C-alpha positions as CSV (number, residue, x, y, z in Angstrom):
1,M,216.0,52.6,164.0
2,S,215.4,50.7,160.8
3,L,214.8,52.3,157.5
4,K,211.3,50.9,157.4
5,V,210.4,52.5,160.7
6,K,211.9,55.9,159.6
7,L,210.0,55.8,156.4
8,G,206.8,55.0,158.3
9,L,207.3,57.9,160.8
10,G,208.1,60.3,157.9
11,L,204.9,59.3,156.0
12,A,202.8,59.7,159.2
13,T,204.2,63.2,159.8
14,A,203.6,64.2,156.2
15,V,200.0,63.0,156.4
16,M,199.5,65.0,159.6
17,G,200.9,68.1,158.0
18,I,198.7,67.8,155.0
19,S,195.6,67.3,157.2
20,L,196.4,70.4,159.2
21,I,196.9,72.4,156.0
22,G,193.6,71.0,154.5
23,G,191.8,71.7,157.8
24,G,193.0,75.3,157.7
25,T,191.2,76.0,154.5
26,Y,187.8,75.4,156.1
27,A,188.3,77.9,159.0
28,Y,185.9,80.9,158.8
29,F,184.2,83.6,161.0
30,T,180.5,83.5,161.7
31,S,177.9,86.1,162.8
32,T,174.2,85.4,163.3
33,E,171.4,88.0,163.6
34,S,167.9,86.9,164.6
35,T,164.7,88.6,163.4
36,T,161.1,88.3,164.3
37,G,157.8,88.8,162.5
38,T,154.3,89.7,163.8
39,F,150.8,89.6,162.2
40,A,148.3,92.0,163.8
41,A,144.8,91.9,162.4
42,G,143.1,95.2,161.7
43,Y,139.3,95.6,162.2
44,I,136.2,97.1,160.8
45,D,133.8,99.0,162.9
46,L,130.6,100.3,161.4
47,T,128.6,102.9,163.3
48,A,125.2,104.4,162.4
49,S,123.9,107.8,163.2
50,P,121.2,108.1,164.3
51,T,120.6,104.6,165.4
52,T,116.8,105.2,164.9
53,V,116.3,105.6,161.2
54,I,112.6,106.5,161.5
55,S,110.1,107.0,164.4
56,V,106.7,108.3,163.4
57,S,103.3,108.1,165.0
58,D,99.6,108.8,164.0
59,I,100.4,107.7,160.5
60,K,97.7,107.2,157.9
61,P,97.6,105.7,154.4
62,G,99.2,108.1,151.9
63,D,101.7,109.6,154.3
64,T,105.4,109.8,153.2
65,W,108.5,110.4,155.2
66,E,112.0,111.3,154.0
67,K,114.9,110.6,156.5
68,S,118.7,110.9,156.5
69,F,121.3,108.8,158.3
70,S,125.0,108.1,158.1
71,L,127.3,105.1,158.3
72,K,130.9,105.6,159.4
73,N,133.9,103.2,159.3
74,T,135.7,103.8,162.6
75,G,137.9,100.8,162.1
76,T,141.4,100.5,160.6
77,V,140.5,98.4,157.5
78,D,138.4,99.6,154.5
79,I,134.9,98.3,154.2
80,A,134.2,96.8,150.7
81,K,130.5,96.2,151.1
82,V,127.6,96.8,153.5
83,L,124.7,94.4,153.2
84,L,121.3,95.7,154.4
85,H,119.2,93.0,156.2
86,T,115.5,93.8,156.8
87,T,113.2,92.3,159.4
88,Y,110.1,93.7,161.1
89,E,107.4,92.8,163.6
90,V,103.8,94.0,163.4
91,G,101.8,94.8,166.5
92,D,98.3,93.8,165.6
93,Y,96.0,95.8,167.8
94,G,92.7,93.9,168.3
95,S,94.2,90.9,166.4
96,N,92.0,91.7,163.5
97,N,94.5,91.9,160.7
98,Q,93.8,90.0,157.5
99,L,96.8,91.6,155.8
100,D,100.5,92.2,156.7
101,L,101.2,95.9,157.4
102,G,104.7,95.4,156.1
103,K,103.3,95.0,152.6
104,Y,101.9,98.5,152.7
105,I,105.0,100.3,154.0
106,R,107.1,101.0,150.9
107,V,110.7,102.2,150.6
108,D,110.4,104.6,147.7
109,F,114.2,105.1,147.6
110,L,117.3,104.5,149.5
111,R,120.2,106.6,148.1
112,N,123.8,106.8,149.0
113,A,124.3,110.5,148.9
114,T,128.1,110.2,149.2
115,N,128.9,107.4,146.6
116,D,126.1,107.4,144.1
117,L,125.6,109.7,141.2
118,P,122.4,111.9,141.3
119,G,119.3,109.9,140.6
120,Q,120.7,106.5,141.5
121,N,118.8,104.4,144.0
122,I,120.1,101.4,145.9
123,I,116.5,100.5,146.7
124,G,113.5,101.8,144.7
125,S,109.8,100.9,145.3
126,K,110.3,97.9,147.5
127,T,107.9,97.1,150.4
128,L,109.3,96.1,153.8
129,Y,107.7,92.7,153.2
130,E,109.6,92.3,149.9
131,L,112.9,93.4,151.5
132,Q,112.4,91.0,154.4
133,Q,111.9,88.1,151.9
134,M,115.3,88.7,150.3
135,T,118.0,86.1,151.1
136,N,121.5,87.1,152.2
137,S,122.8,87.0,148.7
138,Q,120.0,89.2,147.5
139,D,120.2,91.9,150.2
140,P,121.3,95.2,148.7
141,D,124.8,96.5,149.1
142,V,124.5,100.1,150.2
143,V,128.1,100.9,149.4
144,K,128.4,99.5,145.9
145,D,127.8,102.2,143.3
146,I,125.2,101.1,140.8
147,L,127.6,102.0,137.9
148,G,129.8,99.2,139.2
149,L,132.7,98.6,136.8
150,L,132.7,102.1,135.5
151,T,133.3,103.6,138.9
152,D,135.9,100.9,139.6
153,W,137.8,102.1,136.5
154,I,137.5,105.8,137.4
155,D,138.7,105.3,141.0
156,N,139.2,101.8,142.2
157,S,139.9,103.0,145.7
158,G,137.0,105.4,146.2
159,L,133.5,105.0,145.2
160,D,132.8,101.4,146.0
161,K,133.8,101.3,149.6
162,I,133.9,103.1,152.9
163,N,137.6,103.8,153.7
164,N,138.7,103.7,157.3
165,G,137.6,107.0,158.9
166,E,135.2,107.9,156.2
167,T,131.4,108.4,156.4
168,N,128.7,107.7,153.9
169,D,125.4,109.7,154.1
170,F,122.1,108.2,153.1
171,K,118.6,109.4,152.3
172,V,115.5,107.2,152.5
173,K,111.9,107.8,151.7
174,F,109.0,105.7,153.2
175,T,105.4,105.7,152.1
176,F,102.3,104.2,153.8
177,V,100.7,102.9,150.6
178,N,97.0,104.0,150.2
179,D,95.1,100.9,149.0
180,G,91.4,101.4,149.7
181,D,89.8,100.6,153.1
182,Q,92.6,99.8,155.5
183,S,90.7,100.2,158.7
184,Q,92.2,97.0,160.1
185,F,95.5,98.8,160.5
186,Q,94.1,101.4,162.9
187,R,96.2,101.5,166.1
188,D,98.6,98.9,164.8
189,S,102.4,99.3,164.9
190,L,105.4,98.1,163.0
191,T,108.9,97.8,164.4
192,L,111.5,97.9,161.6
193,H,115.0,96.4,162.0
194,W,117.7,97.4,159.5
195,D,120.9,95.6,160.2
196,F,124.0,96.8,158.2
197,E,126.6,94.0,157.8
198,A,130.0,95.4,156.9
199,Q,132.5,93.2,155.1
200,T,136.0,93.6,153.9
201,Q,137.2,92.9,150.4
202,N,136.8,89.2,149.3
């Protein structure tokens, strides 16, 4: 075997040895652990008790009625606001009305007895007609304490919402406004719809 061939074989062997040594420096152990994530949405569920806020008969101008009702959050997420939407239909007996009976049924006050401080009214001296004319952005929030930022500062988790499982109690006073001769309203009826729209925090 010639010297040139021997040198070539020696060089190849050396290169192979170096490559094995170099390859060895990149050997390592591995271990992999898989994880998963889930997103389950909570819910809000507002219930009213009783579902009939008021039911009166044989009413006459000048009569007043004070009623109580409750709203409860039976869901899993806090309710940040509850908008009150008002609609009504008048049953015009004899089809002789010149006026809208809803303009003569007045909400003297609607008070959140749980959240509001004494004397605060969510609604004060608004007729059903005026409440029905309000747009969605104008509808009163029956949860928002009138003091607003002050109560947020005192307890930013309490007074301005209905936490899950909590109940807010309300008092409301209605008046059939006495405004002279209202004979046209005799035997008429009015069906009031109060829809409470619960919303989570924006």
